[in-house]
Steps between C-alpha positions, in 0.01 A plus 500: 500500500576871496434742786192635318357150459557419868341827609187443290454144631546606865137605573373170358747300709412693815130429445580134439699479823219661700234279340718194567544592867126554548423171322757321717330641812166357384670168433665503844171575675335205328794276595481613863125440524535161328781412738269538800167387358569177317873429526483529881831687521568839651377823343857622444637163385508606130720801581729285712516244218610768252756636749668158507647592161752732667452409863419195704190279471478503881225765514295307245533179701417679826195662340371161385565335837338789687193471275475132591442599862255777415728804470428596139639851528851430634721778365870578457561848355838441334407196289157647420655824373763310300231282341289804420792684338600198288139453389446867417827532305415187303150634432644833384737324259223285354278809476761687297533207261120483465458865402785473251333198340150648497555872439391465136223251569142602435348615830226235499764226498702624799300315769503160324869560423557562871331173590710309246809682622427404862481133400821536297670651806375200701661258253825695472526548877415141588724325252780749427516802733462336840739208428764743370449737796533207742830397342637855510423527871506256790121458493491159335181291494295750704507733198539244220185319616298810589216420257472145632515614863236769446292272279512513122142623458539769767832614355348513149198696624725747685682572175177520303384757754828691460458514122133592520565791736795607283276497192219685679736771622656538158154521343355744753790730581704535189223607263561872543871473439500201264487708184791716617706197601409321176608794285826536695582127500387422147764734367776376734451135591550247221227238466 
């Protein structure tokens, strides 16, 4: 890819990263509410669970045990921030891939494509991404079995929500600049 091609794709990738981060925030909020309401864990348990990828699962375990005695909002800033950063960076990466895949898609198909993409991310994360990430770090089963620990249906719905929000944002916010990005990319990015 030449410098000109990279430059013309940059605005699209930036939008994709932003959309992915916003969609990952919506996903995280659902996970945190689900954690308290029907999983009976702590509100911040999902962030602590994600932070176990690069840190310790201790905060996650403490959050769950504190919730068992009625303290659903136990908080540790370091692990929560680490979990948030990992989740946002992952969302940004998936968002960039989504806009690259869908930048030529007819506008009316972007939302359904986002939903399908969210479910594809669920499958890839559950069966490929998380097991590989766990082996590359010291996280082990806490990360490998994340979908099972969270609950398969909850984990699938979280990813469906991610893809839906990603599709909605792409549909709603990129209309004004879609034609410019399409013209730029259609002449530089091979199909």
